[in-house]
C-alpha positions in Angstrom: -15.8 17.8 19.4 -15.4 16.7 15.7 -12.6 18.5 13.9 -12.6 17.7 10.2 -9.6 18.2 7.9 -10.5 19.5 4.4 -8.5 18.0 1.5 -5.9 20.1 -0.2 -6.9 21.1 -3.7 -4.4 20.0 -6.4 -2.2 22.6 -8.0 -2.6 23.0 -11.8 0.8 24.0 -13.0 0.2 23.0 -16.6 2.7 20.2 -16.6 0.3 17.2 -16.4 -2.6 17.0 -18.8 -6.1 17.3 -17.5 -7.5 14.9 -20.1 -6.7 11.2 -20.1 -3.8 10.2 -22.4 -4.3 8.1 -25.5 -2.1 5.1 -25.3 -0.4 3.2 -28.1 1.5 -0.1 -28.0 4.7 2.0 -27.4 3.2 3.8 -24.4 1.5 7.0 -23.6 1.7 9.7 -26.2 2.4 13.3 -25.5 3.8 13.0 -21.9 7.4 11.9 -21.4 9.8 12.1 -18.6 11.7 14.7 -20.6 8.7 16.9 -21.1 7.8 16.7 -17.4 11.3 17.6 -16.4 11.4 20.5 -18.9 8.1 21.8 -17.5 9.5 21.7 -14.0 12.6 23.5 -15.2 10.5 26.2 -16.8 8.6 26.6 -13.5 11.8 26.8 -11.5 13.1 29.5 -13.9 9.8 31.4 -13.5 10.0 31.2 -9.7 13.6 32.4 -9.7 12.8 35.3 -12.1 9.8 36.4 -9.9 12.0 36.3 -6.8 14.8 38.3 -8.5 12.3 40.8 -9.9 10.7 41.3 -6.5 14.1 41.8 -4.8 15.2 44.3 -7.4 11.9 46.2 -7.0 12.2 46.2 -3.3 15.8 47.4 -3.3 15.0 50.2 -5.8 12.2 51.5 -3.5 9.3 50.6 -5.7 6.1 49.9 -3.8 6.0 46.2 -3.2 4.5 44.4 -0.2 7.0 42.7 2.0 4.9 39.5 2.3 4.9 39.2 -1.5 8.7 39.4 -1.6 9.0 36.8 1.1 6.5 34.5 -0.7 8.4 34.8 -4.0 11.7 34.1 -2.3 10.4 31.1 -0.4 8.7 29.7 -3.5 12.1 30.0 -5.4 14.0 28.4 -2.5 11.6 25.4 -2.3 11.7 25.0 -6.1 15.5 24.8 -6.1 15.5 22.3 -3.2 13.0 20.1 -5.0 14.9 20.2 -8.2 18.2 19.4 -6.4 16.6 16.3 -4.8 15.1 15.2 -8.1 18.6 15.6 -9.7 20.2 13.6 -6.9 17.7 10.8 -7.4 18.3 10.7 -11.1 22.0 10.6 -10.6 21.7 7.9 -8.0 19.5 5.8 -10.3 21.9 6.2 -13.1 24.8 5.0 -10.8 22.7 2.0 -9.7 22.2 1.1 -13.4 25.9 1.4 -14.1 26.8 -0.9 -11.2 24.5 -3.7 -12.4 26.3 -6.7 -13.8 25.3 -7.9 -17.2 
């Protein structure tokens, strides 16, 4: 019995460009750490807003599917957890740099 596992399709959240980047001697143009972080913050904000809107609609008695509410809440929770872990790694890296002796 051969059970194959299908690959997971990549998510296109609009943060990373689909076309190859042009490079200059200074590095890649158009994609910086700040822009990636800003895009992820925008996604986190959108996830939080969707979860909040779903909860308000559900509480006010509007017709909303319970599974949609739970998916929005879980997506927001995971987004916050990922962002906190990224923040922790950034702070840890900064602290490591500050501990280096010149």
